[in-house]
Phi, psi and omega in degrees: 000132180270176186296325180295315179296321177298317180297315182295332180273359178088008178264111182264142176287150181301330181292337181284342182279341182273143179249108181253113179248133175248120180268128178249145178295150182299332180294333178275333182280315184245116179242119181285132179243129177256121180245149179280165185300315179300323179294316179296320179294321178296316178296321178296318177297321178296319179295318178298319179297319179296320179296319179295321177296318179295319179295322178295317177297319179297319179295317179297317179295319180294324176295317179295320178295320179299312179297321180292315181296326181266008178053043180267351181284141178280138179258000000 
């Protein structure tokens, strides 16, 4: 019997009962990054392009749904 089957039957392994927390210093978790303006502008343009692509896909899907709901699609 594997661990998944044991879990589904309510039999927990002894290792699952222990809570092991590893505390990391905040300096390792959060690292401040300073980027120059051209890099930030480039990233912003990439985000805008992704948003425009998503909006275009959303528009295409809404048109297809409209045609499907109104039975305008040819069979």
